[in-house]
One Martini backbone bead per residue (centre of mass of N, CA, C, O) as a GRO file, in nm:
protein
  112
    1UNK     BB    1   7.976   9.668  10.704
    2UNK     BB    2   8.226   9.878  10.771
    3UNK     BB    3   8.417  10.136  10.654
    4UNK     BB    4   8.707  10.273  10.663
    5UNK     BB    5   8.819  10.595  10.675
    6UNK     BB    6   9.105  10.537  10.818
    7UNK     BB    7   9.429  10.456  10.719
    8UNK     BB    8   9.726  10.301  10.809
    9UNK     BB    9  10.063  10.364  10.645
   10UNK     BB   10  10.238  10.264  10.879
   11UNK     BB   11  10.557  10.106  10.864
   12UNK     BB   12  10.744   9.822  11.005
   13UNK     BB   13  11.077   9.725  10.938
   14UNK     BB   14  11.315   9.518  10.907
   15UNK     BB   15  11.617   9.459  10.774
   16UNK     BB   16  11.529   9.230  10.572
   17UNK     BB   17  11.276   9.377  10.455
   18UNK     BB   18  11.423   9.622  10.345
   19UNK     BB   19  11.613   9.470  10.154
   20UNK     BB   20  11.391   9.328   9.987
   21UNK     BB   21  11.235   9.592   9.902
   22UNK     BB   22  11.470   9.738   9.767
   23UNK     BB   23  11.525   9.523   9.551
   24UNK     BB   24  11.237   9.527   9.437
   25UNK     BB   25  11.236   9.827   9.350
   26UNK     BB   26  11.485   9.817   9.166
   27UNK     BB   27  11.365   9.606   8.971
   28UNK     BB   28  11.116   9.771   8.889
   29UNK     BB   29  11.271  10.019   8.781
   30UNK     BB   30  11.423   9.874   8.554
   31UNK     BB   31  11.158   9.782   8.403
   32UNK     BB   32  11.006  10.086   8.395
   33UNK     BB   33  11.221  10.246   8.280
   34UNK     BB   34  11.139  10.475   8.007
   35UNK     BB   35  10.828  10.438   8.042
   36UNK     BB   36  10.555  10.651   8.021
   37UNK     BB   37  10.317  10.454   8.116
   38UNK     BB   38  10.497  10.421   8.413
   39UNK     BB   39  10.516  10.683   8.586
   40UNK     BB   40  10.366  10.621   8.855
   41UNK     BB   41  10.540  10.377   8.940
   42UNK     BB   42  10.813  10.518   8.936
   43UNK     BB   43  10.745  10.731   9.149
   44UNK     BB   44  10.663  10.536   9.378
   45UNK     BB   45  10.933  10.368   9.390
   46UNK     BB   46  11.120  10.602   9.448
   47UNK     BB   47  10.986  10.682   9.715
   48UNK     BB   48  11.013  10.414   9.862
   49UNK     BB   49  11.323  10.392   9.836
   50UNK     BB   50  11.379  10.650  10.001
   51UNK     BB   51  11.238  10.555  10.263
   52UNK     BB   52  11.412  10.295  10.304
   53UNK     BB   53  11.697  10.458  10.315
   54UNK     BB   54  11.617  10.572  10.555
   55UNK     BB   55  11.642  10.603  10.924
   56UNK     BB   56  11.360  10.531  10.970
   57UNK     BB   57  11.146  10.315  11.131
   58UNK     BB   58  10.891  10.458  11.019
   59UNK     BB   59  10.692  10.413  10.734
   60UNK     BB   60  10.532  10.655  10.522
   61UNK     BB   61  10.268  10.582  10.325
   62UNK     BB   62  10.082  10.607  10.074
   63UNK     BB   63   9.818  10.484   9.912
   64UNK     BB   64   9.949  10.449   9.634
   65UNK     BB   65  10.212  10.307   9.723
   66UNK     BB   66  10.076  10.063   9.860
   67UNK     BB   67   9.912   9.965   9.618
   68UNK     BB   68  10.149   9.924   9.417
   69UNK     BB   69  10.314   9.734   9.595
   70UNK     BB   70  10.105   9.508   9.637
   71UNK     BB   71  10.047   9.452   9.337
   72UNK     BB   72  10.340   9.383   9.252
   73UNK     BB   73  10.385   9.157   9.459
   74UNK     BB   74  10.153   8.972   9.364
   75UNK     BB   75  10.252   8.939   9.072
   76UNK     BB   76  10.526   8.817   9.152
   77UNK     BB   77  10.410   8.573   9.303
   78UNK     BB   78  10.261   8.450   9.065
   79UNK     BB   79  10.512   8.413   8.887
   80UNK     BB   80  10.665   8.228   9.083
   81UNK     BB   81  10.456   8.002   9.097
   82UNK     BB   82  10.466   7.929   8.797
   83UNK     BB   83  10.771   7.866   8.799
   84UNK     BB   84  10.761   7.630   9.011
   85UNK     BB   85  10.573   7.431   8.844
   86UNK     BB   86  10.789   7.438   8.575
   87UNK     BB   87  11.030   7.332   8.744
   88UNK     BB   88  11.298   7.217   8.881
   89UNK     BB   89  11.436   7.152   9.176
   90UNK     BB   90  11.655   7.376   9.210
   91UNK     BB   91  11.486   7.616   9.110
   92UNK     BB   92  11.252   7.573   9.303
   93UNK     BB   93  11.411   7.610   9.564
   94UNK     BB   94  11.498   7.909   9.502
   95UNK     BB   95  11.215   8.032   9.448
   96UNK     BB   96  11.075   7.947   9.719
   97UNK     BB   97  11.228   8.139   9.900
   98UNK     BB   98  11.129   8.401   9.775
   99UNK     BB   99  10.830   8.347   9.799
  100UNK     BB  100  10.822   8.334  10.109
  101UNK     BB  101  10.917   8.620  10.164
  102UNK     BB  102  10.689   8.763  10.012
  103UNK     BB  103  10.456   8.633  10.165
  104UNK     BB  104  10.531   8.732  10.451
  105UNK     BB  105  10.523   9.028  10.383
  106UNK     BB  106  10.234   9.041  10.289
  107UNK     BB  107  10.086   8.911  10.537
  108UNK     BB  108  10.224   9.094  10.776
  109UNK     BB  109  10.215   9.403  10.633
  110UNK     BB  110  10.017   9.453  10.353
  111UNK     BB  111   9.770   9.333  10.437
  112UNK     BB  112   9.441   9.517  10.424
   0.00000   0.00000   0.00000
């Protein structure tokens, strides 16, 4: 099995996916902001947020940005899945909706 030499990091998101990703990036920035240990993540999420807010249809991410975004999204999905198993019906229903959105975004756009 050969490894790809060049990977395309150009992604095309619809309006709902842009909104979901921008709120995800804002949430990550609030959590990471001010801590010098997470300087790389802060820089990457600021860059991603800037690209999402631009009017371009195709978003060109760097390898570092895509890697950090997919890793953070997977970690958030794992956290939501743990939360769903230990919560009651109403909270589980609300969290499940967000989990499905993240899962669809990951499977359709970022996986690979």
